[in-house]
N, C-alpha and C positions, 0 to 999 in steps of 0.2 A: 186632136180628138181624144177625149178621155177613154181609155181602153176598157173601163169597167163602170158599173152603175148599180145602185139599189133600185129595185123595181117593186111597186106594190100592185098586186093583181088579185083577181078572184080565183085564178087557177094557174097551175104551173105552165100550161101551154100558152096562156095569155101573157104570162111574165116573160117567157122565152121570146114570144112574138114582139112584145114591146121592147125588150132588150136588143133584139136584132135590128129593129127599125131605128132605135136610138143610136146604136153603135155603127149602123150602116153596113151590116154584114148579113149573110144568109143565116137562117135558123140553125143549120147543121154546123155552123162555126161557133156557136155559143157554148161557153163553159159556164155552169151555174152552181149555186149552192143555196138551198132553202134555209133562211135564217130564222124565220118565225112563222107560225101558223096561229091564227086567232079567229074565234067565232064571235059574231056580234050578238047583241041581245036577242035578235030575231033568228039566229041560227045561221046567218050568212058567214062564209069563211073568207078570210083575207090572208094572203101570203106575202111575206117579205122575202124577196129573192135577190141574191147577189149574182149578177151576170157579168161575163167578160168575154173577150175574144179568145178563141181557142189557140190560134197561132198568133203570138205577140212577140214583140221585140224583147230582148233580155231585160232592158231597163223597165219596160212596161210590166213584165212578169215580176220583177223585183218590187215595183210600186204596189202591185196587187197583193203580194204577200204582206207588205207592211200595213196596208189598209185593213186587211182581214185580221191581222194581229192586233191592230189598235181599236178595232170595233169593240165597244163596251157592251157585252151582253152577259147575262147570267144564266147558268144551267140550273134547272130544277128537275124534280122527278118526272114532270109532265112535258115541259116545252122550253123553248128558248124565247127570250123577249129582249127587245132593244129599248133601253131607257131613254128614248127620245120624247120630247115634250108633246109632240103631235100624237104619239101612240097612247099617252096616258091622260088625255083630256077627259075629264069627268070620271076619273077612276081613283081608287085608293089601293094601297098595297102595304104590306107589313114586312119589315126587315129588322132582324135582331130585336124583336119585341117592340119596335117603334112603328107607329102608324104614320104613313105618308099619304097625301092626297093632292089631287089637282082638280080645280073647278072646271066643269064643262061649260060649253056655251049655252046649253039648254037644260042641264040637270047637274045635280050634285051626287057624289058617291055615298054609299051607305055601308054600315057595319052590321053583320048579323052576330048576335051575342053567342057565347059558349059557356056551358056549365063549368064553374070553377074559375071564371075570369070576370072581373068587374071592369066595366067601361066608365072611365071618368072623363066627362066632357066639360072642359073648362072648370075642372076641380069638383064637379058634381057627379055623383054616381047616377047613371041612367039605367033604367031597367026596361026600356022599350024592347019590343021584338026586333025592330030595325031602327038603327040610329043614323040619322043623316049628319054628315060632317062636311065642313068646308075648309079651305086653306087657312081661314082666320081662326079656326078652333084649335084649342090645345087638347089633344086626345092622349089619354094615358090608359094602358092596359095593366091591370093589377091582378096577379094570380092569387088564388086563395089556397094556402097550404093546408094539408090534412095531417093531423098528428094523432096516433093511437098509442096510449101508454101501455107498456108491457106489464104483465102480472103473472103471479105464480101461486101455487098452493102446495102444501106438504101433506102427505098422508102415509101411514105405515102400511107395510105389506100384511097379508092375512096372518102370517106366522110371527109378525112383530119383530122380524130380524132385519128388515130393510126399511129405509125411508125413501119414498118416491117424491120427486118434485114434478108437478105438471105445469109446463110453461106455456104461456101465450105471449109470443114475442111482440115487442113494441116496434113501431115503424113511423116514418114520416113520408108522405107522398108529396113530392114537389112537382109543380106544373110549369112548363116552359111554352110560351106562345110560339107557334110554328110560323115560319115565313110564308107570306101569301103573295101570289102574283097580282099584278095590276088588274083590277076588275071593278065593274060598276057596283056590284054587291060583294063585299068581302066577307066570307064566312070564317070567323075566328076559330082556329083549332089549336089544341094544346097537346103537348107530349108529356106523359107522366113518367116519373121515376120514383121507385120505392126504395127507401133507405132504412134498413133495419137498425134499431137501437138496442144494443146489448143490455141485458138486465144487470142490476147492481149486485155483484157477488156478496158484498157486505150485508145487504138486506137478507139474502138467503141464509148466510151464516148466523145472523142474529135471530132469525125466525127458527132455525134449526136448534140453536142453543136454548131458546125459550120453550120449545115444545117437547124436545127429545133429549135423551142421554145416549148419544150414539157417536160413533167415529166417522167423521166426515171423509168424503172421497174428493179431494180437490180437483182432480182431472175431470170428474163427472160434473162437478159444479161449474167449471169453466165451460164445458161443452153445453150444459143447459143454458147458461147465460148467453152464449154465442149462437144458440139455435135460431134458425130463420123459419121454423115451422112449429106448430103445436106438437108437443111431444113430451113423454114421461122419461125421466132419468132416475136411476138409483144413485142417490148422492150421499148416503150414509148407511152404515150397518152397525148392528149390535156385535157383540163378541160371541162367536159360536162356541159351543161346547167342544173342547178337545177330548174326545173319548179316550178312556184308558185302554190298555191292551191286556186281554186275558193272558193268563199263563200259557206258554206254548213250548213245543219241543223243537230243538235245533239239532238236527243230525250232524255228526262229525263230517260226513261226506254225503254228497248227493246220491240218491238211489240210481244205480247203474243199470242201463239197458244192455241186454245181450246184443253186441254189435252185429251178430249174424241174423238177428230176427228181422222179419219183414215189417213194413210200416203198419200193416194191419195188427200185428201182434203188439206193437209198441203202445197202442191205444189201451191195452188191457194188462200187459205183463211188465212189471218191473220188480227188481229185487236187489237187496243189499246183502251181500254175504260177509260174514264175520268169522273170526277165529276166537277161540277161548281167551277171555281176558280183554278183548277189544272193547273200547268205549263206543257204544252205539250213538250216543248223543247226550245233550244236556236239557234238563227241564228248567225253563226260564220262569222266574216269578212274574206275577202280574204287575203291570205298570199303571199307577193311578192316573186318571185324567184330570182335566182342569175345568172348573165351572165357567159358564159364560153368562152373558146378560143380554136381554133384548133391547130394543131401541128406546124403551122407557126406563131402562136401568134396573129392571127386575132380574134377580138372579135365576139362572137356569142351572140346576145341579146336574152333575154327571153321575152316571151309575157306577157303582163299584165293580171293578173287573174281577173276574173269577179265576182262582188258581186252577191249574191243570191237575186233574185227578189221574194218578198213574197206577195202573194195575199190571202186575207181572204174571206171566205164565212160565211154563218150563223153559229153562235155559237162559233166564234173565235175572239180573240182580239190580235192584234200585237202591242207590245210596241217597237216602232222603235228605240228609243234612247238606250234602254237596250238590244235590240235584243232578246226579250222574246215573245214566242207564248203561249197565255193563253186560256183556255177553258172558254167560257161564259155560258155553260150549260152542263149538263151531257149527255153522249152518246158515240158513237163510233167515233174515230178520222179517218177522211178520208183525205189522202194526195195524191195529183195528181201533175204530172209535164207535162206541155204542150210544153216545150222547154228545152234545156240543163241547163239553169240557172234560172229557175223559179219553184216555188212550190206553190200550192194552198191548203190551209188548210180549213177544214170544220169539225164541230162536228155534226154528224148525230144523231138525237134523236132516242131513242129506245123505242118502245111500247112492254111491257112485259106482257104476260097473262099466268097465271098458271092454267091449267085445260084443258079439252076438249072444242073445239070450234065447234058449230053447227049452223044450219040455224036459230034457234030461237033467236040467238044473233044478227042476221043481218050480213052484210058484214064488213070486217075490211079493211078500206082504210086509209093509213097512209103515210105521207111524211117523210120517214126515214126508220129505220129498224123495223122489227116485229119479236119478239121472243115468241114462243108458247111452253110451257112445257106441252105437252099433245098431243092428236090426233086432227086431223081436220076431222069432220064427214061430212055426205052427204050434198050436195047443199049449200056449203059455198064458198064465194069469199074472198080471201085475196090478197090485192094489196098494194105494198109498193114501194116507189122510191128507197129504199136502198136494204139491204139484208133481207132474210126471213130464220129464223131458226126454225125447227119443230122437237121436240124430239121424237114424236110418228109417227103414220101413217097418210096417207091422203086418203080419200075415196070419190069418185064421187064429187070432188070439183075443183075449178079453182084457181091456184096460179100464181100470176104475180109479178115479182120483177125487179127493175131497175138494180140490181146487182146480187150477188150469191144467190142460193137457196140450203139449206142443210136440207135434210129430213132423220132422223136417222132410221125411220121405212120404211114400204112398201107403195107403191102408187097403188090404185085400181081405175080404171075408172076415172082418174084425168087428167086435162090439166095443164101442168106446163111450164111456160115460164120465162127465165131469160134474162136480157138485154133489157127489155121492156122500151120503151121511149114514152113520150106523143106525141100526134098527132101534136101539135103546133111546136114541135122541128123539126119534119120531114119537115113540111111546111116552116119553117122559114129559114132553111139553104140555099136552092137555091136562095131565095130572097136576103139574106145577101151577098151571093157570087156575085150575079149580081150587087148589090150596090157597093161592093168593087171594082169590075172590072171596073165599069163606073167611079168611083173616080180616078182610075189609069189612064184611058184615059184622064180625065179632067186635071190631073196634067201634063201629057205629053204635052197636047195642050197648057197649060199656059207656060211651059218651052220653047216650040217651038216658041210661039208668042213673049215672052219677049227677046228671043235671036236674033230676026230679027232686023237689023240695023235701019229699018224705025220706029220701036217702040220707042216712047219717054218715057224714064224712069222718066223724070221730071214730066210727067202727073201722073204716078203711085205714085210718092212721094207726089204730091199735093192732089190728089183725093182719094188715098188709094187703097187697093187691092179689096175691095168689088164690086165696079162698074165693074171691069174686070170679076169677077166671075159671076156676074149677067148677063152680056152680053153673056158669054159662055153658061149659063143655058138656056137663051132664044133662042139662035141661033143654038146651036149644041146639047145640052144635055137637051132638054125640057122635056124628060120623067123622068129625075132624081128625081125631087121633088115628083112625084106620087109614085116612087119606095121607097123613104124614108118613105112616109106616110104608104105604105103597110107594110113595115118592122116594123114600130112603132105599128101599130094595132095588128100585130101577136105576138110581143114579150112583149109589155108593161104589160099585165096582169100576166105574169109569170116571168118577168125579175128579175135577181139578181142585186146586186149593180153595177157591172161592165157594164152590159147591160143597166141598167137605165141611167148610166152616158153617155154612147156613144149615146143612143137614144136621150137624152136631147141635146147633142152637135149637132147631125145631124138635129134635129128639129129647133134649134135656127139658125143654119148656112144656111140651105137650104130651110126651110119652112118660118121662121120668118125673114130671111135675116139679122141677126145680123152681125156686122162688123168683118171681118177678116183682119189682118194687113199684112200677108205675106203668101207665098206659103209653108213655113215651118210649119205653123199652120195647113194647109190643109193636109200636109204629116203626121203630128202627129195624126190627126183624122183617116186617113186611116190605120195607124199602130195600133191604139187601136181597130179599127173595125176588123182588121185581127186577132188580139189576141183573141177576143171574138168568132170569127168564128172558129178558130182552136180548142178552148175549146169545142164548140158546136159539131164540127165534131168528136172529140175524144169521146164525150159522146155518139154519135150515133153509133160509130163503136167499142166500147169497148168490150173487151173479158170477158165473165162471165162464171160461173160454176154452173152446177146442179149436186148435189150428192144425190142419193136415194139408199136405201138398195136393193129394187127390184121393178119392175113395172109389172102390169097386166092390159091389155086393156087401156093403157094410151097414151097420146100424149105429148111429150116433145120437147121443142124448146129452143136452147141456142145460144148465139152469140160467144161462146168460146168452152168450154169442157163439156162433159156429162160423169159422172162416175156412173155406176150401179154396185154395189158391187156383187150382187148375180145373178139374172136372169131377162132377158127382155122377156116377153111373150105377144103375140098378141098386140104389141104396135108400134106406129110410133115415131121414134126418129130422130130429125134433129139437127145437130150441125155444126157451121161454121168451127171448127177446128178438134176436135177429139171426138170419142166415145170409151169408155172402159167398158167392161162388162165381167161377168163370163160366163153365157150362154145366147145365143140369139136364140129364137124359135118363128116361125110363126110371125115374125115382119119385118117391113120395116125400115132399118137403113140407114141414110144419114149423111156423114161427109165430111168436106172440104178436110181434109188432111190424116186422119188415123182412121182406125177401129181396135181395139184390142179386142180379145175375147179368152176365153178358148175353147168354143164350139159354133159353129154356125150351124143352121138348126136342123134337127132331123131325126130319122130313120123312122118316119111315113110319110115322104114326105110332111110335112106342108110347106106352102109357106114362104120362108125367102129370103129377098133381102138385100144385102150389097152393098151400093152405095158410091163411092168416087167421089166427084165432080171434083177435080183437077187431071189433067193427071199425075202429078208426085207423087200423093198420093199412099198409100199402105194399104193392109189388112193383119193383122198378126193374126193367130189363131192356137191353138194346134190341133183342129179338125174341119173341115168343111164337113158337110154331103152332099151327092149327092142330086141333084135337087135344090140346093141353087143357086140363081141367083146372079152373080157377075157383078158389073158395075164399071168401072174405066175411068174417063175422057170422058164419053159418049159411050165407048165401052161396049158391053154386052155379057156375056157368062154364060150359065147354066151348072153346073157341072154334068157330067154323072157318076162320081164315087166319093167316099169320099176321102178327102185329109188330111193327118196328118202332123202336123208341117208345116203349109202352109205359104208362103210368096207371096202375090199377088201384082203385079204392072203392069204398062203398059210399053212395050218394047219401048226404045227410037227410034230405027230405023224403026221397022215395025208398031209401034203404036198399036199392038195387045196386048191383056191381056196375061200376062205370069204368070203361077202358078208354083212356085218352091216348091218342097217337101223337107221335113226334113231340113228346114231352118227357123230360127226365127230371125228376125232382125228389 
């Protein structure tokens, strides 16, 4: 008896039953494997099942394995089928692009067409919705390939400095007929593959040379040609202008920070100290730039660089031919700039005292920096036009500095002011501005007069420019000489070299009426006066720093920043820009733009006021106690509860004070 058999049945139970009866064993002794499942045209399912006896002899088991191995069946994504002639009667199938079919007893198989595939029946293309085929027919499936040619376009960037290529890549779509299982009606299906065709680099180079005069970028052209998606690439550029370099100053050594200073001080204070005869640095000449061109080859000219204008104050010598700035005395180098291409050099003298300073020594009044290595004791006045450095504490004293004030210790009952300027400076600026404005009107009047056709320029050539100027002073600008006299009296006792020079010129021209030959000379005088006024204005509104360890019952006033490292207690603090502190208690703090603190106010309800003068200013604190008064841009609010991680500002729309919690910014 054969120990195994192929059974065709309508269900698995039926196949097992037939197998058991055929092999002469019980159903529970049957081992089976479903080989194929297939539904008929009317939906009826037929199974092909391999059945064998579960307990079999070794040789029978070996024969079963060989039979299973030799069974010719093909796996597809859907099912298994056996290529026996009885199974494929009246069916067609596709393998490797070739159509196979077998006539049925009562019907013929058919093919359902697919887009992109032509059916050739006996050499003739058929376009029927369903094509009946027989074993005698020659059937060929021919796929239709789709090809799209790549294209590109070139265009310049808006500034005409780059060329863009916009690519539309070309491609070929190939179609491959999929295998199909034996079926009465075979639906042809295809698998598509898209192959991109790179653009021709030579075509892009040729088009680039024909339209533009630009430097190609080979790597970008390669990427553009190999692109598999529509995209723009920069493939060429013009030559950009290489700007020249203005004249500049190169110091001999870097500005040195005091290594003992805190980080907060380093943001504001640095200084270079020199001795008499030291070279401060070199004035480098301007370096010309190079012209460029755009992608069309049009020249783009570079602007001429400007030389550095050097002005010297006390303690500095400028060797123009060698371009060297030299110190004429020992002190701190002060470098200022009042316009983009000028620098003013000065060596500020330094008064150094080692030890404690007290009232028995008298006041210290010094035109320069003051450095005290010790404490400043009660009833002492220290006044300096430059910076003041104190390594110890300050008690019940007055400290005035034209620039920064650094106090390493504490301040008790002290008055400390940075950015102090002499009274004559405040009084002279408005007089100087009025003088310059009137000179401008006078120049405009002369230009208007000389442009009139009735004006005889021959008279100007014969008699000179001075009679015309005198006539204008007498008839229209009769207040001008007295204005010049007032400016002279205010400034002369304190004037530096530049101011002495301009005052002398104004005196000779408008008070002594020395000859002027042209309007250009008058314009030059106005230009020099304007430079001196700009320098004076910057001196009046300069930003300075006060740094103190802590304050107790003090009054501080700065034109820039105030930094209190530890605590402010029962003090009045005013700063034009910012105040930074650890703790603020029982104090009145005013800043122009920002107040920063770890803690403000106290749990004992002491009066603390935080005032920001500008509406766009902010207050930032880790903790603000209740009953602290907040002012921002004129708006006032008293806190009724404490706030942690506070960010206080004025709302743009409502203009009310807004207090954000748990935010530090």
